[in-house]
N, C-alpha and C positions, 0 to 999 in steps of 0.2 A: 859794134855793128860788122855783122860780118853778113854773109851773101851765102846761096844756099846752089845749087844747077846741077838738075840727075837729065844727061843725057844716056836714053833706056837702049838704046841704041846696042852705043860702044858699053854701057854694066859702071857707068865713072861717075861720081858724085865729087861736083870740088867746094867746099866751101871753099873760101874768103875770108881771109880775116879784115878785116880793115883797117879798126881803129875801136881804140874805147879811151871814154872821158871820166875824170870827178875817179878813176881811181883813189883808192886806199895809200896813203905812205906810208911805209912796212919801214921803211927804213929810219935808220938816226937821222938825218940828210932833210930832213921830207917829205921825202919822196921813194920814187917803185925804180927795181931793176925791171921791170913787166919783159913776158913773153907767155904766148899762149901755146894751149897743151890741148891739141885733140885727139882724144879716145877712141875708138870705133872697135863701138856695145852689139856685143847680144845675148839674151836674157841674160845681163848681169856681168858678164863674163868680158873683159875689155880683147878684142882676136889685134886690136893694129893702133898706135896709137904716132903722131907726127907733132908736130912744135913746128914756132915761129922763133927770127930769129930774136936779143933779147932788146931791149930795147933800154939806156942807160938815164936811170938818174928823171925824170920824167910819172906826170900822172895822168895825159892821153894822148900817147904812145898812138902811128900813127905806121899800119904795117903793107896794109894792102898785099900780105900776100896768102897768094893761092898753095889749098893743100887738099890735097887730090888719092880719091879713096877710090880700090877698085870694087860693082858691087851688080853685081850679077839683078837682074829685072825682078829672080824669083823670089830672091831673099829681103829685098831693099824693103818692103813689109815688117824686117824683123831683125832689126839693127836699130841704131841711138847713137847718139855722137855728143858723148860726154864730153866739154868744153871747157878748163879752170884759166882763168889768168892768175898767173905764177911768175915770186918774183927773185929773184935771182940773188943768192948766196952767194957770194963770193968764200964763203966758212961758215960751215953747219951743214943744215936742212936749206930746199929754197920750201917758201913758205905761201899757201894758196891762196890768194889774195880775192877769189871768189868762183867758183862755175857756174851754167848753166847746162842745158840740155836740151834737143831737139831731137825728135822722132816722135811714132805713136806710139809709146810709153809715156813721151813727152805730156804734161798738165800743158794750161795756156796757149801765150805765143809758142810756146816750142813744140808746139801739135800743132798748133793753126798754119806757123812756118815750114816745119815739113811735110805740112796738108797742098798748102800754097807752091813748094818747090814741082811733088808728085801733079799740078793739076794742069802747071805750064812745064813741059819739059825742054831742057834745053835756053833755056833761059831763066840767067841772075836773082832771085829775091832776096833781098835787099832790105831785114832787118835791126834794128835796137835791142835786146837783151840784158834784164837789167844783172849784175850777179846777183849769186845767194851768198849767202857765207856759210862756210861752213862754221861750228863750233867756236867763238874764243874770237873769229872775222868779218871784215864788214868794206862792203862799194858794190860799184858796179858798171856793167860794160855804158848804159844811161844813167846820168838821174834821173831818170823820169823812166814810166813805161811797166806794166807787169810783168816781166818772163819767171811765174812758178814754180820751179825747177823742181820737182820735191823731191826725186831722190838723189842724192850725192853720189860720188861715187863709190861706191866699195871699195872697202878696207879688205889690202890683200891678207 
């Protein structure tokens, strides 16, 4: 679950990662060490990235962390946010638990959430977004709902 809030006069967008639930267990302990990575995208290129703290040994992390991007009003229609819930691993590579996307180029709830944020400036708009699996992986921000995030982040 996350909220979006856009301040057009300041050209500032705040994405507040609130919490996740029912995440897939990625570790042998039956849990995960999740964090959320948010990328500001424009035409398939990552402009900026930010991440939350890592919550240890949980499938239902609570974050309540704000991530701020400076986006001038004339550019807000050209960008999107790619949100990936990751599992931190001390050894080896961190694994992607699942992804979702919001912006005008997203589909379903991802686009609707973005449009609602633009329609109600200065007001935080909060929604659950199920995660889409990358090949070989599974889970969701929420076990219900329908955010079809059709475009996984481009591979470098």
